[in-house]
HTML snippet that shows the backbone in 3Dmol.js (N, CA, C, O; Angstrom):
<script src="https://3Dmol.org/build/3Dmol-min.js"></script>
<div id="view" style="width:600px;height:400px;position:relative"></div>
<script>
const pdb = `
ATOM      1  N   MET A   1       0.860  -1.160  -0.324  1.00  0.00           N
ATOM      2  CA  MET A   1      -0.039   0.007  -0.025  1.00  0.00           C
ATOM      3  C   MET A   1       1.029   1.236   0.095  1.00  0.00           C
ATOM      4  O   MET A   1       2.027   1.275   0.815  1.00  0.00           O
ATOM      5  N   ALA A   2       0.516   2.288  -0.862  1.00  0.00           N
ATOM      6  CA  ALA A   2       1.444   3.410  -0.919  1.00  0.00           C
ATOM      7  C   ALA A   2       1.189   4.346   0.133  1.00  0.00           C
ATOM      8  O   ALA A   2       0.005   4.468   0.445  1.00  0.00           O
ATOM      9  N   ALA A   3       1.879   4.909   0.638  1.00  0.00           N
ATOM     10  CA  ALA A   3       1.846   6.171   1.528  1.00  0.00           C
ATOM     11  C   ALA A   3       1.145   7.278   1.050  1.00  0.00           C
ATOM     12  O   ALA A   3       1.347   7.613  -0.117  1.00  0.00           O
ATOM     13  N   ARG A   4       0.441   7.841   1.663  1.00  0.00           N
ATOM     14  CA  ARG A   4      -0.098   9.170   1.455  1.00  0.00           C
ATOM     15  C   ARG A   4       0.724  10.370   1.045  1.00  0.00           C
ATOM     16  O   ARG A   4       1.477  10.679   1.969  1.00  0.00           O
ATOM     17  N   LYS A   5       0.829  11.019   0.176  1.00  0.00           N
ATOM     18  CA  LYS A   5       2.054  12.243   0.024  1.00  0.00           C
ATOM     19  C   LYS A   5       1.580  13.267   0.932  1.00  0.00           C
ATOM     20  O   LYS A   5       2.519  13.896   1.421  1.00  0.00           O
ATOM     21  N   ASN A   6       0.539  13.611   1.286  1.00  0.00           N
ATOM     22  CA  ASN A   6      -0.131  14.718   1.898  1.00  0.00           C
ATOM     23  C   ASN A   6      -0.404  14.192   3.289  1.00  0.00           C
ATOM     24  O   ASN A   6      -1.573  13.810   3.220  1.00  0.00           O
ATOM     25  N   PRO A   7       0.052  13.954   4.565  1.00  0.00           N
ATOM     26  CA  PRO A   7      -0.444  13.539   5.661  1.00  0.00           C
ATOM     27  C   PRO A   7      -1.922  14.263   6.177  1.00  0.00           C
ATOM     28  O   PRO A   7      -2.860  13.652   6.688  1.00  0.00           O
ATOM     29  N   ASP A   8      -1.856  15.763   5.891  1.00  0.00           N
ATOM     30  CA  ASP A   8      -3.202  16.290   6.123  1.00  0.00           C
ATOM     31  C   ASP A   8      -4.472  15.926   5.223  1.00  0.00           C
ATOM     32  O   ASP A   8      -5.550  16.459   5.484  1.00  0.00           O
ATOM     33  N   GLU A   9      -4.374  15.177   4.347  1.00  0.00           N
ATOM     34  CA  GLU A   9      -5.457  14.496   3.500  1.00  0.00           C
ATOM     35  C   GLU A   9      -6.171  13.812   4.286  1.00  0.00           C
ATOM     36  O   GLU A   9      -5.557  13.193   5.155  1.00  0.00           O
ATOM     37  N   PRO A  10      -7.530  13.704   4.254  1.00  0.00           N
ATOM     38  CA  PRO A  10      -8.219  12.833   4.978  1.00  0.00           C
ATOM     39  C   PRO A  10      -8.278  11.370   4.286  1.00  0.00           C
ATOM     40  O   PRO A  10      -8.238  11.241   3.063  1.00  0.00           O
ATOM     41  N   THR A  11      -8.371  10.359   5.117  1.00  0.00           N
ATOM     42  CA  THR A  11      -8.470   9.180   4.934  1.00  0.00           C
ATOM     43  C   THR A  11      -9.658   8.680   4.215  1.00  0.00           C
ATOM     44  O   THR A  11     -10.752   8.723   4.778  1.00  0.00           O
ATOM     45  N   PRO A  12      -9.528   8.174   2.933  1.00  0.00           N
ATOM     46  CA  PRO A  12     -10.652   7.757   2.084  1.00  0.00           C
ATOM     47  C   PRO A  12     -11.515   6.548   3.111  1.00  0.00           C
ATOM     48  O   PRO A  12     -10.987   5.759   3.895  1.00  0.00           O
ATOM     49  N   ALA A  13     -12.710   6.679   2.866  1.00  0.00           N
ATOM     50  CA  ALA A  13     -13.733   5.742   3.254  1.00  0.00           C
ATOM     51  C   ALA A  13     -13.599   4.383   2.886  1.00  0.00           C
ATOM     52  O   ALA A  13     -13.124   4.171   1.770  1.00  0.00           O
ATOM     53  N   ALA A  14     -13.899   3.480   3.547  1.00  0.00           N
ATOM     54  CA  ALA A  14     -13.696   2.030   3.126  1.00  0.00           C
ATOM     55  C   ALA A  14     -14.858   1.666   2.295  1.00  0.00           C
ATOM     56  O   ALA A  14     -15.979   1.802   2.785  1.00  0.00           O
ATOM     57  N   VAL A  15     -14.737   1.276   1.246  1.00  0.00           N
ATOM     58  CA  VAL A  15     -15.836   0.468   0.510  1.00  0.00           C
ATOM     59  C   VAL A  15     -16.521  -0.782   0.911  1.00  0.00           C
ATOM     60  O   VAL A  15     -15.871  -1.813   0.736  1.00  0.00           O
ATOM     61  N   VAL A  16     -17.627  -0.882   1.381  1.00  0.00           N
ATOM     62  CA  VAL A  16     -17.958  -1.928   1.980  1.00  0.00           C
ATOM     63  C   VAL A  16     -19.155  -2.480   0.940  1.00  0.00           C
ATOM     64  O   VAL A  16     -20.042  -1.733   0.527  1.00  0.00           O
ATOM     65  N   ARG A  17     -19.072  -3.595   0.656  1.00  0.00           N
ATOM     66  CA  ARG A  17     -19.895  -4.409  -0.509  1.00  0.00           C
ATOM     67  C   ARG A  17     -21.042  -4.933   0.259  1.00  0.00           C
ATOM     68  O   ARG A  17     -20.732  -5.703   1.168  1.00  0.00           O
ATOM     69  N   THR A  18     -22.371  -4.674   0.087  1.00  0.00           N
ATOM     70  CA  THR A  18     -23.391  -5.263   0.436  1.00  0.00           C
ATOM     71  C   THR A  18     -23.408  -6.778   0.134  1.00  0.00           C
ATOM     72  O   THR A  18     -22.950  -7.262  -0.902  1.00  0.00           O
ATOM     73  N   GLN A  19     -24.041  -7.556   1.243  1.00  0.00           N
ATOM     74  CA  GLN A  19     -23.927  -8.972   0.630  1.00  0.00           C
ATOM     75  C   GLN A  19     -25.503  -9.144   0.077  1.00  0.00           C
ATOM     76  O   GLN A  19     -26.467  -8.467   0.435  1.00  0.00           O
ATOM     77  N   GLU A  20     -25.493 -10.075  -0.750  1.00  0.00           N
ATOM     78  CA  GLU A  20     -26.715 -10.224  -1.450  1.00  0.00           C
ATOM     79  C   GLU A  20     -27.066 -11.775  -0.894  1.00  0.00           C
ATOM     80  O   GLU A  20     -26.218 -12.654  -0.745  1.00  0.00           O
ATOM     81  N   TYR A  21     -28.396 -11.904  -0.643  1.00  0.00           N
ATOM     82  CA  TYR A  21     -29.086 -13.241  -0.307  1.00  0.00           C
ATOM     83  C   TYR A  21     -30.041 -13.690  -1.318  1.00  0.00           C
ATOM     84  O   TYR A  21     -30.780 -12.918  -1.928  1.00  0.00           O
ATOM     85  N   ALA A  22     -30.006 -15.004  -1.488  1.00  0.00           N
ATOM     86  CA  ALA A  22     -30.982 -15.760  -2.308  1.00  0.00           C
ATOM     87  C   ALA A  22     -32.305 -15.388  -1.689  1.00  0.00           C
ATOM     88  O   ALA A  22     -32.407 -15.080  -0.502  1.00  0.00           O
ATOM     89  N   ALA A  23     -33.342 -15.428  -2.559  1.00  0.00           N
ATOM     90  CA  ALA A  23     -34.613 -14.890  -2.226  1.00  0.00           C
ATOM     91  C   ALA A  23     -35.340 -16.146  -1.641  1.00  0.00           C
ATOM     92  O   ALA A  23     -36.374 -15.988  -0.992  1.00  0.00           O
ATOM     93  N   GLY A  24     -34.867 -17.274  -1.838  1.00  0.00           N
ATOM     94  CA  GLY A  24     -35.508 -18.726  -1.313  1.00  0.00           C
ATOM     95  C   GLY A  24     -36.257 -19.283  -2.309  1.00  0.00           C
ATOM     96  O   GLY A  24     -36.395 -18.772  -3.420  1.00  0.00           O
ATOM     97  N   VAL A  25     -36.783 -20.389  -1.925  1.00  0.00           N
ATOM     98  CA  VAL A  25     -37.550 -20.971  -2.776  1.00  0.00           C
ATOM     99  C   VAL A  25     -39.062 -20.877  -2.701  1.00  0.00           C
ATOM    100  O   VAL A  25     -39.616 -20.978  -1.607  1.00  0.00           O
ATOM    101  N   GLY A  26     -39.749 -20.688  -3.810  1.00  0.00           N
ATOM    102  CA  GLY A  26     -41.164 -20.450  -3.491  1.00  0.00           C
ATOM    103  C   GLY A  26     -41.887 -19.730  -5.080  1.00  0.00           C
ATOM    104  O   GLY A  26     -41.288 -19.635  -6.151  1.00  0.00           O
ATOM    105  N   TRP A  27     -43.140 -19.355  -4.823  1.00  0.00           N
ATOM    106  CA  TRP A  27     -43.593 -18.880  -6.197  1.00  0.00           C
ATOM    107  C   TRP A  27     -43.726 -17.404  -6.344  1.00  0.00           C
ATOM    108  O   TRP A  27     -44.367 -16.963  -7.298  1.00  0.00           O
ATOM    109  N   GLU A  28     -43.187 -16.622  -5.496  1.00  0.00           N
ATOM    110  CA  GLU A  28     -42.938 -15.175  -5.612  1.00  0.00           C
ATOM    111  C   GLU A  28     -41.930 -14.686  -6.236  1.00  0.00           C
ATOM    112  O   GLU A  28     -40.805 -15.174  -6.125  1.00  0.00           O
ATOM    113  N   VAL A  29     -42.256 -13.440  -7.130  1.00  0.00           N
ATOM    114  CA  VAL A  29     -40.962 -12.748  -7.781  1.00  0.00           C
ATOM    115  C   VAL A  29     -39.848 -12.801  -7.202  1.00  0.00           C
ATOM    116  O   VAL A  29     -39.725 -12.341  -6.066  1.00  0.00           O
ATOM    117  N   GLY A  30     -38.832 -13.362  -7.856  1.00  0.00           N
ATOM    118  CA  GLY A  30     -37.545 -13.346  -7.483  1.00  0.00           C
ATOM    119  C   GLY A  30     -37.125 -14.591  -6.801  1.00  0.00           C
ATOM    120  O   GLY A  30     -35.909 -14.754  -6.701  1.00  0.00           O
ATOM    121  N   GLN A  31     -37.942 -15.537  -6.292  1.00  0.00           N
ATOM    122  CA  GLN A  31     -37.573 -16.652  -5.886  1.00  0.00           C
ATOM    123  C   GLN A  31     -37.252 -17.876  -6.841  1.00  0.00           C
ATOM    124  O   GLN A  31     -37.408 -17.883  -8.062  1.00  0.00           O
ATOM    125  N   THR A  32     -36.871 -18.698  -6.211  1.00  0.00           N
ATOM    126  CA  THR A  32     -36.448 -19.804  -7.177  1.00  0.00           C
ATOM    127  C   THR A  32     -37.789 -20.841  -7.149  1.00  0.00           C
ATOM    128  O   THR A  32     -38.358 -21.160  -6.105  1.00  0.00           O
ATOM    129  N   ALA A  33     -38.205 -21.329  -8.577  1.00  0.00           N
ATOM    130  CA  ALA A  33     -39.333 -21.941  -8.386  1.00  0.00           C
ATOM    131  C   ALA A  33     -39.079 -23.403  -7.916  1.00  0.00           C
ATOM    132  O   ALA A  33     -38.040 -23.964  -8.263  1.00  0.00           O
ATOM    133  N   PRO A  34     -40.048 -24.071  -7.092  1.00  0.00           N
ATOM    134  CA  PRO A  34     -39.700 -25.389  -6.281  1.00  0.00           C
ATOM    135  C   PRO A  34     -39.964 -26.423  -7.268  1.00  0.00           C
ATOM    136  O   PRO A  34     -39.504 -27.549  -7.080  1.00  0.00           O
ATOM    137  N   ASP A  35     -40.794 -26.110  -8.504  1.00  0.00           N
ATOM    138  CA  ASP A  35     -41.096 -27.175  -9.283  1.00  0.00           C
ATOM    139  C   ASP A  35     -41.525 -26.579 -10.812  1.00  0.00           C
ATOM    140  O   ASP A  35     -41.583 -25.364 -10.998  1.00  0.00           O
ATOM    141  N   ASP A  36     -41.772 -27.393 -11.708  1.00  0.00           N
ATOM    142  CA  ASP A  36     -42.182 -26.826 -12.874  1.00  0.00           C
ATOM    143  C   ASP A  36     -43.734 -26.667 -12.982  1.00  0.00           C
ATOM    144  O   ASP A  36     -44.599 -27.425 -12.543  1.00  0.00           O
ATOM    145  N   ALA A  37     -43.883 -25.449 -13.702  1.00  0.00           N
ATOM    146  CA  ALA A  37     -45.456 -24.838 -13.668  1.00  0.00           C
ATOM    147  C   ALA A  37     -45.849 -25.113 -15.091  1.00  0.00           C
ATOM    148  O   ALA A  37     -45.066 -24.684 -15.939  1.00  0.00           O
ATOM    149  N   TYR A  38     -47.056 -25.831 -15.562  1.00  0.00           N
ATOM    150  CA  TYR A  38     -47.340 -25.860 -16.866  1.00  0.00           C
ATOM    151  C   TYR A  38     -48.902 -25.421 -16.773  1.00  0.00           C
ATOM    152  O   TYR A  38     -49.578 -25.361 -15.746  1.00  0.00           O
ATOM    153  N   ARG A  39     -49.302 -25.132 -18.101  1.00  0.00           N
ATOM    154  CA  ARG A  39     -50.861 -24.818 -18.297  1.00  0.00           C
ATOM    155  C   ARG A  39     -51.188 -25.370 -19.500  1.00  0.00           C
ATOM    156  O   ARG A  39     -50.430 -25.201 -20.455  1.00  0.00           O
ATOM    157  N   SER A  40     -52.248 -26.036 -19.618  1.00  0.00           N
ATOM    158  CA  SER A  40     -52.675 -26.403 -20.912  1.00  0.00           C
ATOM    159  C   SER A  40     -53.136 -25.514 -21.904  1.00  0.00           C
ATOM    160  O   SER A  40     -53.744 -24.567 -21.405  1.00  0.00           O
ATOM    161  N   LEU A  41     -53.064 -25.487 -23.090  1.00  0.00           N
ATOM    162  CA  LEU A  41     -53.713 -24.707 -24.192  1.00  0.00           C
ATOM    163  C   LEU A  41     -54.749 -25.253 -24.876  1.00  0.00           C
ATOM    164  O   LEU A  41     -54.718 -26.428 -25.241  1.00  0.00           O
ATOM    165  N   ASP A  42     -55.798 -24.422 -25.121  1.00  0.00           N
ATOM    166  CA  ASP A  42     -56.916 -24.884 -25.962  1.00  0.00           C
ATOM    167  C   ASP A  42     -56.497 -24.929 -27.481  1.00  0.00           C
ATOM    168  O   ASP A  42     -55.360 -24.852 -27.947  1.00  0.00           O
ATOM    169  N   ASP A  43     -57.669 -25.071 -28.119  1.00  0.00           N
ATOM    170  CA  ASP A  43     -57.436 -25.118 -29.799  1.00  0.00           C
ATOM    171  C   ASP A  43     -56.973 -23.903 -30.355  1.00  0.00           C
ATOM    172  O   ASP A  43     -56.162 -23.971 -31.278  1.00  0.00           O
ATOM    173  N   HIS A  44     -57.323 -22.902 -29.980  1.00  0.00           N
ATOM    174  CA  HIS A  44     -56.684 -21.419 -30.146  1.00  0.00           C
ATOM    175  C   HIS A  44     -55.485 -20.844 -29.479  1.00  0.00           C
ATOM    176  O   HIS A  44     -55.173 -19.654 -29.531  1.00  0.00           O
ATOM    177  N   SER A  45     -54.852 -21.758 -28.863  1.00  0.00           N
ATOM    178  CA  SER A  45     -53.563 -21.731 -28.151  1.00  0.00           C
ATOM    179  C   SER A  45     -53.708 -20.599 -27.010  1.00  0.00           C
ATOM    180  O   SER A  45     -52.858 -19.735 -26.795  1.00  0.00           O
ATOM    181  N   ALA A  46     -54.985 -20.754 -26.282  1.00  0.00           N
ATOM    182  CA  ALA A  46     -54.998 -19.779 -25.135  1.00  0.00           C
ATOM    183  C   ALA A  46     -54.862 -20.665 -23.877  1.00  0.00           C
ATOM    184  O   ALA A  46     -55.254 -21.829 -23.963  1.00  0.00           O
ATOM    185  N   PRO A  47     -54.379 -20.248 -22.803  1.00  0.00           N
ATOM    186  CA  PRO A  47     -54.015 -20.931 -21.776  1.00  0.00           C
ATOM    187  C   PRO A  47     -55.468 -21.116 -21.247  1.00  0.00           C
ATOM    188  O   PRO A  47     -56.289 -20.200 -21.304  1.00  0.00           O
ATOM    189  N   THR A  48     -55.802 -22.589 -20.625  1.00  0.00           N
ATOM    190  CA  THR A  48     -57.052 -22.966 -19.986  1.00  0.00           C
ATOM    191  C   THR A  48     -56.672 -23.943 -18.980  1.00  0.00           C
ATOM    192  O   THR A  48     -55.711 -24.682 -19.193  1.00  0.00           O
ATOM    193  N   GLY A  49     -57.401 -24.018 -17.805  1.00  0.00           N
ATOM    194  CA  GLY A  49     -57.439 -24.997 -16.907  1.00  0.00           C
ATOM    195  C   GLY A  49     -56.283 -24.498 -15.630  1.00  0.00           C
ATOM    196  O   GLY A  49     -55.754 -23.386 -15.633  1.00  0.00           O
ATOM    197  N   PRO A  50     -56.063 -25.422 -14.709  1.00  0.00           N
ATOM    198  CA  PRO A  50     -55.319 -24.839 -13.677  1.00  0.00           C
ATOM    199  C   PRO A  50     -53.856 -25.294 -14.140  1.00  0.00           C
ATOM    200  O   PRO A  50     -53.622 -25.854 -15.211  1.00  0.00           O
ATOM    201  N   VAL A  51     -52.957 -24.984 -13.216  1.00  0.00           N
ATOM    202  CA  VAL A  51     -51.844 -24.926 -13.295  1.00  0.00           C
ATOM    203  C   VAL A  51     -51.201 -26.407 -12.641  1.00  0.00           C
ATOM    204  O   VAL A  51     -51.444 -26.776 -11.492  1.00  0.00           O
ATOM    205  N   VAL A  52     -50.485 -27.037 -13.448  1.00  0.00           N
ATOM    206  CA  VAL A  52     -49.992 -28.425 -12.912  1.00  0.00           C
ATOM    207  C   VAL A  52     -48.518 -28.497 -12.952  1.00  0.00           C
ATOM    208  O   VAL A  52     -47.936 -27.483 -13.339  1.00  0.00           O
ATOM    209  N   HIS A  53     -47.874 -29.448 -12.642  1.00  0.00           N
ATOM    210  CA  HIS A  53     -46.573 -29.622 -12.314  1.00  0.00           C
ATOM    211  C   HIS A  53     -45.684 -30.713 -13.004  1.00  0.00           C
ATOM    212  O   HIS A  53     -44.518 -31.011 -12.744  1.00  0.00           O
ATOM    213  N   SER A  54     -46.421 -31.168 -13.831  1.00  0.00           N
ATOM    214  CA  SER A  54     -46.099 -32.066 -14.863  1.00  0.00           C
ATOM    215  C   SER A  54     -46.628 -31.900 -16.234  1.00  0.00           C
ATOM    216  O   SER A  54     -47.748 -31.395 -16.311  1.00  0.00           O
ATOM    217  N   HIS A  55     -46.077 -32.206 -17.243  1.00  0.00           N
ATOM    218  CA  HIS A  55     -46.737 -31.770 -18.486  1.00  0.00           C
ATOM    219  C   HIS A  55     -48.236 -32.520 -18.576  1.00  0.00           C
ATOM    220  O   HIS A  55     -48.462 -33.656 -18.159  1.00  0.00           O
ATOM    221  N   PRO A  56     -49.079 -31.745 -19.132  1.00  0.00           N
ATOM    222  CA  PRO A  56     -50.556 -32.220 -18.963  1.00  0.00           C
ATOM    223  C   PRO A  56     -50.684 -32.967 -20.311  1.00  0.00           C
ATOM    224  O   PRO A  56     -51.796 -33.424 -20.575  1.00  0.00           O
ATOM    225  N   GLY A  57     -49.691 -33.141 -21.183  1.00  0.00           N
ATOM    226  CA  GLY A  57     -49.855 -33.745 -22.473  1.00  0.00           C
ATOM    227  C   GLY A  57     -50.734 -32.876 -23.338  1.00  0.00           C
ATOM    228  O   GLY A  57     -51.495 -32.000 -22.926  1.00  0.00           O
ATOM    229  N   GLY A  58     -50.520 -33.252 -24.665  1.00  0.00           N
ATOM    230  CA  GLY A  58     -51.039 -32.067 -25.971  1.00  0.00           C
ATOM    231  C   GLY A  58     -50.243 -31.055 -25.769  1.00  0.00           C
ATOM    232  O   GLY A  58     -49.096 -31.056 -25.322  1.00  0.00           O
ATOM    233  N   HIS A  59     -51.008 -30.050 -26.174  1.00  0.00           N
ATOM    234  CA  HIS A  59     -50.380 -28.631 -26.239  1.00  0.00           C
ATOM    235  C   HIS A  59     -50.316 -27.919 -24.614  1.00  0.00           C
ATOM    236  O   HIS A  59     -51.327 -27.923 -23.912  1.00  0.00           O
ATOM    237  N   ALA A  60     -49.253 -27.433 -24.222  1.00  0.00           N
ATOM    238  CA  ALA A  60     -49.172 -26.995 -23.091  1.00  0.00           C
ATOM    239  C   ALA A  60     -47.987 -25.818 -22.988  1.00  0.00           C
ATOM    240  O   ALA A  60     -47.027 -25.846 -23.758  1.00  0.00           O
ATOM    241  N   ARG A  61     -48.124 -24.899 -22.082  1.00  0.00           N
ATOM    242  CA  ARG A  61     -47.028 -23.968 -22.035  1.00  0.00           C
ATOM    243  C   ARG A  61     -46.369 -24.118 -20.778  1.00  0.00           C
ATOM    244  O   ARG A  61     -47.071 -24.373 -19.800  1.00  0.00           O
ATOM    245  N   LEU A  62     -44.988 -23.989 -20.631  1.00  0.00           N
ATOM    246  CA  LEU A  62     -44.213 -24.025 -19.392  1.00  0.00           C
ATOM    247  C   LEU A  62     -44.087 -22.609 -18.996  1.00  0.00           C
ATOM    248  O   LEU A  62     -43.538 -21.769 -19.710  1.00  0.00           O
ATOM    249  N   ILE A  63     -44.601 -22.365 -17.855  1.00  0.00           N
ATOM    250  CA  ILE A  63     -44.791 -20.988 -17.369  1.00  0.00           C
ATOM    251  C   ILE A  63     -43.555 -20.807 -16.503  1.00  0.00           C
ATOM    252  O   ILE A  63     -43.196 -19.631 -16.449  1.00  0.00           O
ATOM    253  N   VAL A  64     -42.884 -21.576 -15.881  1.00  0.00           N
ATOM    254  CA  VAL A  64     -41.773 -21.439 -15.191  1.00  0.00           C
ATOM    255  C   VAL A  64     -41.179 -22.884 -14.903  1.00  0.00           C
ATOM    256  O   VAL A  64     -41.906 -23.782 -14.477  1.00  0.00           O
ATOM    257  N   ALA A  65     -39.775 -23.076 -15.162  1.00  0.00           N
ATOM    258  CA  ALA A  65     -39.285 -24.214 -14.844  1.00  0.00           C
ATOM    259  C   ALA A  65     -38.494 -24.395 -13.478  1.00  0.00           C
ATOM    260  O   ALA A  65     -37.932 -23.448 -12.929  1.00  0.00           O
ATOM    261  N   LYS A  66     -38.497 -25.691 -12.972  1.00  0.00           N
ATOM    262  CA  LYS A  66     -38.035 -25.962 -11.735  1.00  0.00           C
ATOM    263  C   LYS A  66     -36.551 -25.194 -11.680  1.00  0.00           C
ATOM    264  O   LYS A  66     -35.844 -24.997 -12.669  1.00  0.00           O
ATOM    265  N   ASP A  67     -36.230 -24.799 -10.285  1.00  0.00           N
ATOM    266  CA  ASP A  67     -35.099 -24.186 -10.134  1.00  0.00           C
ATOM    267  C   ASP A  67     -34.835 -22.852 -10.904  1.00  0.00           C
ATOM    268  O   ASP A  67     -33.724 -22.355 -10.715  1.00  0.00           O
ATOM    269  N   ALA A  68     -35.737 -22.163 -11.792  1.00  0.00           N
ATOM    270  CA  ALA A  68     -35.611 -21.040 -12.595  1.00  0.00           C
ATOM    271  C   ALA A  68     -36.094 -19.821 -11.496  1.00  0.00           C
ATOM    272  O   ALA A  68     -36.787 -20.160 -10.536  1.00  0.00           O
ATOM    273  N   VAL A  69     -35.744 -18.543 -11.655  1.00  0.00           N
ATOM    274  CA  VAL A  69     -36.081 -17.489 -11.176  1.00  0.00           C
ATOM    275  C   VAL A  69     -37.393 -17.093 -11.386  1.00  0.00           C
ATOM    276  O   VAL A  69     -37.499 -16.633 -12.523  1.00  0.00           O
ATOM    277  N   VAL A  70     -38.399 -17.076 -10.795  1.00  0.00           N
ATOM    278  CA  VAL A  70     -39.875 -16.681 -10.885  1.00  0.00           C
ATOM    279  C   VAL A  70     -40.030 -15.092 -11.332  1.00  0.00           C
ATOM    280  O   VAL A  70     -39.905 -14.138 -10.565  1.00  0.00           O
ATOM    281  N   THR A  71     -40.272 -15.037 -12.464  1.00  0.00           N
ATOM    282  CA  THR A  71     -40.326 -13.400 -12.960  1.00  0.00           C
ATOM    283  C   THR A  71     -41.878 -12.809 -12.814  1.00  0.00           C
ATOM    284  O   THR A  71     -42.855 -13.517 -12.573  1.00  0.00           O
ATOM    285  N   GLU A  72     -41.899 -11.567 -12.983  1.00  0.00           N
ATOM    286  CA  GLU A  72     -43.257 -10.808 -13.023  1.00  0.00           C
ATOM    287  C   GLU A  72     -44.042 -11.505 -13.943  1.00  0.00           C
ATOM    288  O   GLU A  72     -45.152 -11.877 -13.561  1.00  0.00           O
ATOM    289  N   GLY A  73     -43.682 -11.752 -15.076  1.00  0.00           N
ATOM    290  CA  GLY A  73     -44.593 -12.422 -16.178  1.00  0.00           C
ATOM    291  C   GLY A  73     -45.156 -13.790 -15.726  1.00  0.00           C
ATOM    292  O   GLY A  73     -46.353 -14.078 -15.735  1.00  0.00           O
ATOM    293  N   ALA A  74     -44.104 -14.632 -15.312  1.00  0.00           N
ATOM    294  CA  ALA A  74     -44.678 -15.855 -14.563  1.00  0.00           C
ATOM    295  C   ALA A  74     -45.615 -15.877 -13.478  1.00  0.00           C
ATOM    296  O   ALA A  74     -46.494 -16.724 -13.320  1.00  0.00           O
ATOM    297  N   ARG A  75     -45.324 -14.693 -12.589  1.00  0.00           N
ATOM    298  CA  ARG A  75     -46.298 -14.642 -11.599  1.00  0.00           C
ATOM    299  C   ARG A  75     -47.474 -14.033 -12.112  1.00  0.00           C
ATOM    300  O   ARG A  75     -48.457 -14.455 -11.502  1.00  0.00           O
ATOM    301  N   ARG A  76     -47.735 -13.281 -12.913  1.00  0.00           N
ATOM    302  CA  ARG A  76     -48.990 -12.782 -13.456  1.00  0.00           C
ATOM    303  C   ARG A  76     -49.620 -14.050 -14.202  1.00  0.00           C
ATOM    304  O   ARG A  76     -50.843 -14.143 -14.097  1.00  0.00           O
ATOM    305  N   GLU A  77     -49.037 -14.928 -14.856  1.00  0.00           N
ATOM    306  CA  GLU A  77     -49.647 -16.112 -15.468  1.00  0.00           C
ATOM    307  C   GLU A  77     -50.300 -17.102 -14.666  1.00  0.00           C
ATOM    308  O   GLU A  77     -51.302 -17.770 -14.923  1.00  0.00           O
ATOM    309  N   LEU A  78     -49.352 -17.083 -13.357  1.00  0.00           N
ATOM    310  CA  LEU A  78     -49.900 -18.022 -12.146  1.00  0.00           C
ATOM    311  C   LEU A  78     -51.087 -17.398 -11.434  1.00  0.00           C
ATOM    312  O   LEU A  78     -52.018 -18.070 -10.992  1.00  0.00           O
ATOM    313  N   ASP A  79     -51.012 -16.211 -11.357  1.00  0.00           N
ATOM    314  CA  ASP A  79     -52.338 -15.254 -10.691  1.00  0.00           C
ATOM    315  C   ASP A  79     -53.463 -15.479 -11.635  1.00  0.00           C
ATOM    316  O   ASP A  79     -54.577 -15.738 -11.178  1.00  0.00           O
ATOM    317  N   ALA A  80     -53.256 -15.398 -12.965  1.00  0.00           N
ATOM    318  CA  ALA A  80     -54.165 -15.359 -13.751  1.00  0.00           C
ATOM    319  C   ALA A  80     -54.940 -16.704 -13.659  1.00  0.00           C
ATOM    320  O   ALA A  80     -56.165 -16.707 -13.531  1.00  0.00           O
ATOM    321  N   ALA A  81     -54.178 -17.890 -13.730  1.00  0.00           N
ATOM    322  CA  ALA A  81     -54.862 -19.175 -13.664  1.00  0.00           C
ATOM    323  C   ALA A  81     -55.573 -19.352 -12.279  1.00  0.00           C
ATOM    324  O   ALA A  81     -56.738 -19.749 -12.309  1.00  0.00           O
ATOM    325  N   ASP A  82     -55.003 -19.103 -11.103  1.00  0.00           N
ATOM    326  CA  ASP A  82     -55.622 -18.748 -10.036  1.00  0.00           C
ATOM    327  C   ASP A  82     -57.005 -18.139  -9.917  1.00  0.00           C
ATOM    328  O   ASP A  82     -57.937 -18.632  -9.282  1.00  0.00           O
ATOM    329  N   THR A  83     -57.024 -17.004 -10.605  1.00  0.00           N
ATOM    330  CA  THR A  83     -58.094 -16.156 -10.606  1.00  0.00           C
ATOM    331  C   THR A  83     -59.343 -16.932 -11.572  1.00  0.00           C
ATOM    332  O   THR A  83     -60.498 -16.936 -11.147  1.00  0.00           O
ATOM    333  N   GLU A  84     -59.037 -17.504 -12.745  1.00  0.00           N
ATOM    334  CA  GLU A  84     -59.788 -18.061 -13.497  1.00  0.00           C
ATOM    335  C   GLU A  84     -60.353 -19.467 -12.788  1.00  0.00           C
ATOM    336  O   GLU A  84     -61.477 -19.871 -13.088  1.00  0.00           O
ATOM    337  N   GLN A  85     -59.646 -20.080 -11.980  1.00  0.00           N
ATOM    338  CA  GLN A  85     -60.081 -21.258 -11.395  1.00  0.00           C
ATOM    339  C   GLN A  85     -61.070 -20.862 -10.312  1.00  0.00           C
ATOM    340  O   GLN A  85     -62.070 -21.568 -10.189  1.00  0.00           O
ATOM    341  N   THR A  86     -60.898 -19.757  -9.471  1.00  0.00           N
ATOM    342  CA  THR A  86     -61.663 -19.193  -8.557  1.00  0.00           C
ATOM    343  C   THR A  86     -63.105 -18.600  -8.925  1.00  0.00           C
ATOM    344  O   THR A  86     -64.101 -18.581  -8.202  1.00  0.00           O
ATOM    345  N   GLU A  87     -62.970 -18.141 -10.175  1.00  0.00           N
ATOM    346  CA  GLU A  87     -64.006 -17.526 -10.874  1.00  0.00           C
ATOM    347  C   GLU A  87     -64.927 -18.612 -11.486  1.00  0.00           C
ATOM    348  O   GLU A  87     -66.156 -18.629 -11.418  1.00  0.00           O
ATOM    349  N   GLY A  88     -64.114 -19.526 -12.105  1.00  0.00           N
ATOM    350  CA  GLY A  88     -64.850 -20.400 -13.072  1.00  0.00           C
ATOM    351  C   GLY A  88     -65.418 -21.480 -12.354  1.00  0.00           C
ATOM    352  O   GLY A  88     -66.075 -22.336 -12.945  1.00  0.00           O
TER     353      GLY A  88
END
`;
const viewer = $3Dmol.createViewer("view");
viewer.addModel(pdb, "pdb");
viewer.setStyle({}, {cartoon: {color: "spectrum"}});
viewer.zoomTo();
viewer.render();
</script>
């Protein structure tokens, strides 16, 4: 470490890096998905039915894969499926 040329100069502040923590496992945005989440598609490629955790056969959309980070878009799709099942 080099000595300061001017001893009257203030000592620079230390830079402390904040530690980042994993958001954990779950279905909230930023968390790691604990399982795959699929949703069936109808004849017009519109999502239909509940969210399932294994491929339902036929045409289906993978909303989020196991161990992937849940995004806002994936969370919206999961919420939309829950709302349709509750209302329907």
